[in-house]
C-alpha positions as CSV (number, residue, x, y, z in Angstrom):
1,M,-7.8,129.6,7.9
2,Y,-8.9,126.5,9.8
3,F,-12.9,127.4,8.6
4,A,-11.9,128.4,5.3
5,D,-9.7,125.4,4.8
6,F,-13.0,123.4,5.8
7,F,-15.2,124.8,3.5
8,R,-12.7,124.4,0.4
9,N,-12.4,120.6,1.2
10,L,-16.1,120.4,1.8
11,F,-16.9,120.8,-1.8
12,K,-14.7,118.4,-3.0
13,R,-16.6,115.5,-5.0
14,S,-15.5,112.9,-2.4
15,N,-17.2,114.8,0.0
16,V,-20.7,115.4,-1.6
17,G,-22.3,112.9,0.8
18,V,-21.3,115.2,3.9
19,L,-22.2,118.3,2.2
20,I,-25.6,117.0,1.6
21,Y,-26.0,115.8,5.0
22,L,-25.3,119.4,6.5
23,I,-27.5,121.1,4.0
24,L,-30.2,118.8,5.4
25,N,-29.5,119.5,9.0
26,L,-29.7,123.0,8.5
27,L,-33.0,122.4,6.9
28,L,-34.3,120.2,9.8
29,L,-33.4,122.8,12.4
30,F,-35.2,125.3,10.3
31,F,-38.2,123.3,10.6
32,L,-38.0,122.3,14.2
33,S,-37.4,126.0,15.1
34,G,-40.8,126.7,14.1
35,Q,-39.4,130.0,12.3
36,G,-41.4,130.6,8.9
37,D,-39.5,133.8,7.4
38,I,-36.3,134.5,6.2
39,S,-34.8,136.2,9.4
40,G,-35.4,133.0,11.1
41,F,-33.6,131.3,8.7
42,F,-30.5,133.3,9.2
43,V,-31.0,133.1,13.2
44,V,-31.1,129.2,12.6
45,L,-28.2,129.5,10.1
46,G,-26.0,131.6,12.6
47,V,-26.6,128.9,15.3
48,Y,-25.7,126.1,13.3
49,L,-22.7,127.9,11.9
50,F,-21.4,128.7,15.4
51,S,-21.8,124.8,16.0
52,L,-19.6,124.2,13.2
53,V,-17.0,126.6,14.5
54,V,-16.8,125.1,17.8
55,A,-16.8,121.4,16.2
56,L,-13.5,122.8,14.0
57,S,-12.1,124.2,17.1
58,P,-9.5,122.7,19.4
59,V,-12.5,122.6,21.5
60,G,-14.2,120.1,19.5
61,E,-11.1,118.0,19.0
62,A,-10.8,117.8,22.5
63,I,-14.7,116.9,22.9
64,L,-14.1,114.1,20.4
65,R,-11.0,112.6,22.2
66,I,-12.9,112.5,25.6
67,Q,-15.9,110.9,24.1
68,Q,-13.8,108.2,22.7
69,G,-11.7,107.6,25.7
70,C,-8.5,108.9,23.4
71,K,-6.2,110.1,26.4
72,P,-2.2,111.0,26.6
73,I,0.1,108.0,26.8
74,T,1.6,108.0,30.3
75,R,3.2,104.7,30.6
76,Q,6.4,104.9,29.9
77,D,7.2,101.6,28.2
78,I,4.5,102.3,26.0
79,L,6.0,105.6,25.1
80,A,9.2,104.2,24.1
81,K,7.4,101.5,21.8
82,V,5.1,104.0,20.0
83,E,7.1,107.7,20.3
84,P,9.8,106.7,17.9
85,L,7.7,105.3,15.3
86,F,5.2,107.9,15.4
87,R,8.2,110.6,15.0
88,R,9.5,108.6,12.0
89,V,6.4,108.6,10.3
90,Y,5.5,112.0,11.0
91,E,9.0,113.0,9.6
92,K,8.2,111.3,6.2
93,A,4.8,112.8,6.1
94,K,5.9,116.3,6.6
95,N,8.3,115.9,3.9
96,L,5.8,114.7,1.5
97,D,3.1,117.1,2.2
98,P,4.4,120.2,4.5
99,S,0.6,121.1,4.9
100,I,0.5,118.6,7.7
101,P,0.7,121.4,11.0
102,D,3.0,121.1,13.4
103,G,2.2,119.6,17.0
104,V,0.5,116.6,15.9
105,K,-0.1,114.3,19.4
106,I,-0.7,110.8,19.6
107,Y,-3.2,109.4,22.0
108,L,-4.3,105.9,23.4
109,N,-7.8,104.0,23.5
110,N,-8.2,100.9,25.7
111,D,-9.9,99.2,23.2
112,K,-8.5,95.7,22.1
113,A,-8.9,95.6,18.4
114,P,-5.9,97.0,16.6
115,N,-7.1,100.3,15.2
116,A,-6.6,103.7,14.7
117,F,-8.2,107.0,13.5
118,A,-7.3,111.0,13.1
119,T,-9.3,113.9,14.0
120,G,-9.1,117.6,13.7
121,R,-5.7,119.1,12.8
122,K,-3.6,117.6,15.7
123,T,-4.8,114.5,17.0
124,I,-4.1,110.7,15.9
125,C,-5.3,108.0,18.5
126,I,-4.4,104.2,18.3
127,T,-6.2,101.7,20.4
128,K,-4.5,99.3,22.9
129,G,-4.8,96.4,20.7
130,L,-2.7,98.2,17.9
131,L,0.3,97.7,20.2
132,S,0.2,94.1,19.3
133,L,1.3,94.3,15.7
134,S,4.8,94.7,14.7
135,D,6.9,98.1,14.2
136,E,6.2,98.3,10.5
137,Q,2.6,97.6,10.7
138,I,2.0,100.3,13.4
139,E,3.9,102.9,11.2
140,S,1.8,101.6,8.2
141,T,-1.4,102.4,10.1
142,L,0.1,105.9,11.5
143,A,1.3,106.8,7.8
144,H,-2.5,106.1,6.8
145,E,-3.8,108.3,9.7
146,F,-1.3,111.2,8.4
147,G,-3.0,110.5,5.1
148,H,-6.3,111.8,6.7
149,L,-4.6,114.6,8.1
150,A,-2.7,115.9,4.9
151,H,-6.2,115.5,2.9
152,K,-8.2,117.4,5.7
153,D,-10.7,114.5,5.8
154,T,-10.3,114.6,9.5
155,D,-12.5,118.0,9.3
156,M,-15.5,116.1,8.4
157,L,-15.3,113.5,11.3
158,L,-15.4,116.7,14.0
159,V,-18.3,118.2,12.1
160,I,-20.3,115.1,11.9
161,S,-19.4,113.7,15.5
162,V,-19.3,117.0,17.3
163,G,-20.9,119.8,15.2
164,N,-24.0,117.7,15.0
165,L,-24.6,117.5,18.6
166,I,-26.8,120.8,18.5
167,V,-29.0,118.6,15.9
168,T,-29.2,115.9,18.3
169,F,-30.0,118.4,21.7
170,I,-32.9,119.8,19.4
171,F,-34.3,116.7,18.6
172,I,-34.4,115.2,22.2
173,A,-35.7,119.0,23.5
174,T,-38.8,119.1,20.9
175,R,-39.3,115.3,21.9
176,L,-39.5,116.3,25.3
177,I,-41.6,119.3,25.0
178,I,-44.1,117.5,23.0
179,N,-44.2,114.7,25.7
180,I,-44.6,116.9,28.6
181,T,-47.3,119.0,26.6
182,G,-49.1,116.0,25.8
183,I,-49.3,114.0,29.0
184,L,-50.1,117.3,31.2
185,F,-53.1,118.1,28.6
186,S,-54.3,114.6,28.8
187,I,-54.2,114.6,32.5
188,I,-56.0,117.9,33.0
189,N,-58.7,116.8,30.3
190,R,-58.7,113.4,32.0
191,S,-58.3,111.9,28.4
192,I,-57.1,108.4,27.6
193,G,-57.2,109.2,24.0
194,G,-54.7,112.1,24.6
195,L,-52.1,109.8,26.6
196,I,-52.3,107.4,23.5
197,A,-51.7,110.1,20.9
198,T,-48.9,111.4,23.1
199,F,-47.6,107.7,22.8
200,L,-48.0,107.5,19.3
201,V,-46.5,111.0,18.4
202,D,-43.4,109.9,20.7
203,I,-42.7,106.6,18.9
204,L,-43.0,108.2,15.6
205,F,-40.7,110.7,16.5
206,G,-38.1,108.4,17.9
207,L,-38.6,106.6,14.4
208,A,-37.7,109.7,12.7
209,M,-34.6,110.4,14.8
210,W,-33.5,106.9,14.0
211,S,-34.5,107.2,10.1
212,W,-32.3,110.7,10.2
213,T,-29.5,108.7,11.5
214,K,-29.6,105.9,9.2
215,I,-29.5,108.9,6.4
216,G,-26.7,110.7,7.7
217,T,-24.8,107.5,7.9
218,L,-25.2,106.3,4.3
219,L,-24.6,110.1,3.2
220,V,-21.1,110.0,5.3
221,L,-20.4,106.5,4.1
222,Y,-20.6,107.6,0.5
223,S,-17.5,110.1,1.1
224,G,-15.9,108.2,3.7
225,R,-15.2,105.2,1.4
226,K,-13.4,107.8,-1.3
227,N,-11.6,109.0,1.3
228,E,-9.9,105.8,2.6
229,F,-8.3,105.0,-0.9
230,E,-6.8,108.4,-0.8
231,A,-5.4,108.0,2.4
232,D,-4.0,104.4,1.4
233,E,-2.4,105.8,-1.3
234,F,-0.5,108.4,0.8
235,A,0.7,105.6,2.8
236,F,2.2,103.9,-0.2
237,K,3.8,106.9,-1.2
238,L,5.5,107.0,2.1
239,G,6.7,103.6,1.4
240,Y,4.4,101.6,3.7
241,G,2.4,100.0,0.9
242,H,3.3,96.3,2.2
243,G,2.8,97.0,5.7
244,L,-0.5,98.7,5.3
245,A,-1.9,96.0,3.3
246,A,-0.8,93.3,5.9
247,T,-2.2,95.4,8.5
248,L,-5.7,95.6,6.7
249,D,-5.8,92.0,6.5
250,I,-5.4,91.8,10.4
251,I,-7.7,94.5,11.2
252,A,-10.5,92.9,9.0
253,Q,-10.2,89.9,11.5
254,H,-10.6,92.2,14.4
255,P,-13.6,94.5,13.8
256,P,-14.5,97.2,16.1
257,A,-17.7,95.9,18.3
258,H,-19.0,99.7,19.3
259,G,-19.0,103.1,19.4
260,L,-16.9,105.5,16.9
261,W,-14.3,102.6,16.0
262,K,-17.3,100.7,14.6
263,A,-19.0,103.6,12.8
264,L,-15.4,104.5,11.1
265,Y,-14.6,101.0,10.1
266,S,-18.1,100.6,8.6
267,T,-17.3,103.7,6.2
268,H,-14.3,101.8,5.0
269,P,-14.4,100.2,1.6
270,D,-14.1,96.2,1.5
271,T,-10.6,94.9,2.8
272,N,-10.0,93.1,-0.5
273,D,-10.6,96.4,-2.6
274,R,-8.1,98.3,-0.6
275,I,-5.6,95.7,-0.8
276,G,-6.3,95.3,-4.7
277,K,-5.8,99.2,-4.7
278,L,-2.6,98.7,-3.1
279,Q,-1.4,95.7,-5.8
280,I,-2.6,98.0,-8.6
281,L,-0.2,100.7,-7.4
282,G,3.0,98.5,-7.4
283,V,2.6,96.8,-3.8
284,E,3.9,93.1,-4.1
285,Y,1.8,91.5,-1.5
286,S,0.1,88.1,-1.3
287,R,-1.6,86.4,1.9
288,Y,-2.4,83.2,0.2
């Protein structure tokens, strides 16, 4: 069911960037595998589909939490503050969209910039910096993240962040094999030219990896921007339009500096555009 939902959602117009990226990754794997026939293609396809299954499973969700330092909240004072807010928004979100699964849990990351992200089907992770905001602003942020869970956008994050580990692994393995082979060949043949050629090939391979990452980022950006507006509208429907507009202004003043938080923030549309959309929906908000 989970896998079927993912593919159904993948073919949404707003996710065309992710779809193109997945197809390009599949073709890249086929090229790097050195397989030249249809049977080889199906082997590569099977391996790639398996990586997607792992990414979309609770295992993939747990891997992403570990990668991003999202841990269960153990401090009782933080739980006392956050848990009632989380439960209140969760109840409203379920009433608006019953497809949001049971068992969604909130986790904490130690980043000082106020932010949050949802992933998989049952994870919302907030930063320590978000705790400095008002209760309404925290609830507004959570409402936006529940919007992503409702629209199944979070599956895309899992696939891009976890499912493509196999692509990265094959890239690195291929690069390593080329370097070892080239160096050994040069040593055996006492060839300085061979070492230089190996060095140049390594540089080209590194540039190829960097370029591939940038292409993927641009394609995912295309999808991410559209999904943000939809999640904002979900928060508005829950009654958090004003609080979300105010929170967006605050977050814009403290952009994430590194890691997935920075990558996620870069996928978001311009803050003024998002607030403008909320104002068009009827939010009476003014910072100036």
